[in-house]
C-alpha positions in Angstrom: -11.2 -3.7 3.5 -13.9 -1.9 4.9 -11.6 1.1 3.4 -10.5 -0.9 0.1 -14.2 -0.6 -1.1 -15.4 3.0 0.1 -11.9 4.2 -2.0 -13.0 1.8 -4.8 -16.3 3.4 -4.5 -15.3 7.5 -3.7 -13.0 6.4 -7.0 -15.9 5.4 -9.3 -18.2 8.4 -8.2 -15.3 10.8 -9.2 -15.0 8.7 -12.7 -18.0 9.2 -14.1 -19.3 12.2 -15.5 -21.5 14.0 -17.9 -21.4 14.0 -21.7 -20.8 18.1 -20.7 -17.7 17.3 -18.8 -14.6 18.6 -20.3 -12.0 17.8 -17.0 -10.1 15.3 -16.9 -11.0 11.8 -17.1 -9.2 10.4 -14.6 -9.0 6.0 -13.5 -8.3 5.2 -9.4 -6.4 2.0 -8.9 -3.4 -0.1 -7.0 0.2 -0.5 -8.0 1.7 -3.4 -6.7 4.4 -3.0 -3.8 7.6 -5.4 -5.1 10.0 -4.3 -2.0 9.6 -3.2 1.4 12.6 -2.2 4.2 10.9 -2.8 8.4 12.9 -3.4 11.1 13.8 -7.0 12.2 11.9 -6.0 14.8 9.6 -3.1 17.3 10.2 -1.9 20.6 7.5 -0.3 22.4 7.1 3.2 22.5 8.9 3.8 19.1 8.2 5.3 16.0 9.8 3.5 12.9 9.7 4.6 9.3 8.5 2.5 6.8 9.6 2.1 3.4 8.4 0.6 0.2 9.1 0.1 -3.4 6.1 0.1 -5.8 5.9 -0.7 -9.4 3.1 1.9 -11.6 1.0 0.2 -13.8 2.8 2.3 -17.2 4.6 5.7 -17.5 0.4 7.2 -17.4 -0.6 6.5 -14.1 0.8 9.1 -10.7 1.3 7.6 -7.2 -0.7 9.8 -4.8 0.2 7.8 -1.2 -1.0 4.2 0.7 -3.4 3.6 2.0 -4.8 0.7 4.3 -5.6 0.1 8.3 -6.8 -3.2 9.8 -10.1 -4.6 9.8 -10.1 -4.5 13.7 -9.0 -1.5 15.7 -7.6 -4.5 18.4 -5.5 -5.7 15.9 -2.0 -5.7 15.1 -2.8 -7.1 11.2 -2.5 -4.2 8.8 -3.0 -4.1 4.3 -1.3 -2.0 2.6 -1.7 -0.8 -0.7 0.0 2.0 -3.4 -2.4 4.2 -5.4 -2.6 6.2 -8.5 -4.0 7.7 -10.2 -4.0 8.0 -14.6 -5.6 10.6 -16.6 -7.7 8.2 -19.2 -7.0 11.3 -22.2 -3.1 10.1 -22.8 -2.3 7.3 -24.7 1.4 7.7 -25.0 1.7 5.0 -22.0 5.0 3.3 -21.7 4.2 0.0 -19.8 8.8 -0.9 -19.9 10.2 2.3 -18.4 12.9 2.0 -16.0 11.3 4.9 -13.8 8.1 2.7 -13.3 9.9 1.7 -9.5 10.3 4.2 -7.3 9.7 4.0 -3.5 8.2 6.3 -0.9 8.0 6.1 2.9 5.9 5.6 5.8 6.6 7.7 8.2 6.7 7.5 11.8 4.5 4.0 12.1 4.0 4.6 16.0 4.3 1.3 18.1 2.1 1.8 21.2 3.7 1.8 24.6 0.9 -0.8 25.8 2.1 -3.6 23.1 3.9 -6.6 25.2 6.9 -8.6 23.9 4.9 -11.3 22.6 3.1 -9.7 20.0 4.1 -10.1 17.1 2.8 -7.1 14.0 1.5 -8.8 10.7 1.7 -6.2 7.2 -0.3 -6.7 4.5 1.4 -5.5 1.0 -1.4 -6.1 -2.1 1.1 -6.9 -5.1 -1.8 -8.4 -7.3 -4.8 -9.8 -7.4 -5.9 -13.1 -8.6 -7.8 -14.6 -12.0 -11.0 -13.8 -9.5 -9.8 -10.9 -8.5 -9.5 -11.4 -5.7 -6.3 -9.7 -3.4 -2.9 -11.2 -3.7 -0.5 -10.2 -0.7 3.3 -10.8 0.9 2.7 -11.3 4.6 5.1 -9.0 6.5 6.0 -10.4 10.3 7.6 -8.5 12.5 8.0 -9.5 16.4 7.9 -6.6 19.0 11.1 -6.9 21.6 14.6 -9.0 20.1 14.5 -12.3 18.9 17.1 -14.8 18.3 16.3 -15.3 15.1 18.5 -13.7 12.3 16.5 -10.5 10.4 15.6 -11.9 7.0 17.7 -10.9 4.3 
């Protein structure tokens, strides 16, 4: 959460400009993560690619990448955001374009060799802010080690 606040502050600083500024007027924001592909379980000492699908707010938005992290370095709970930019000088923005939904992959998400078989990794994928402006997440829990449970479909 601290990283998100830093990102928002950085975005505000970068979008402020003087009347003499002729550069592009850029707005930073987030795109909802609409789908994900995780393994049924993690194995200690292995790397994983995690595919995330996001939907841009309009055709004037560009995907920048994924950001996030943990609130506590010792936690296995992660918060993930799809970052966007938008050139505010553009006015021809389409919000119904089928090409607004796309995917990208977080590559080589590493599971430490020191992780025990009873741990669970929790991924909070940002999907929107509620009416009060609080973030709303889809939560995905991935255990370490094989389980008797059938993978979710």
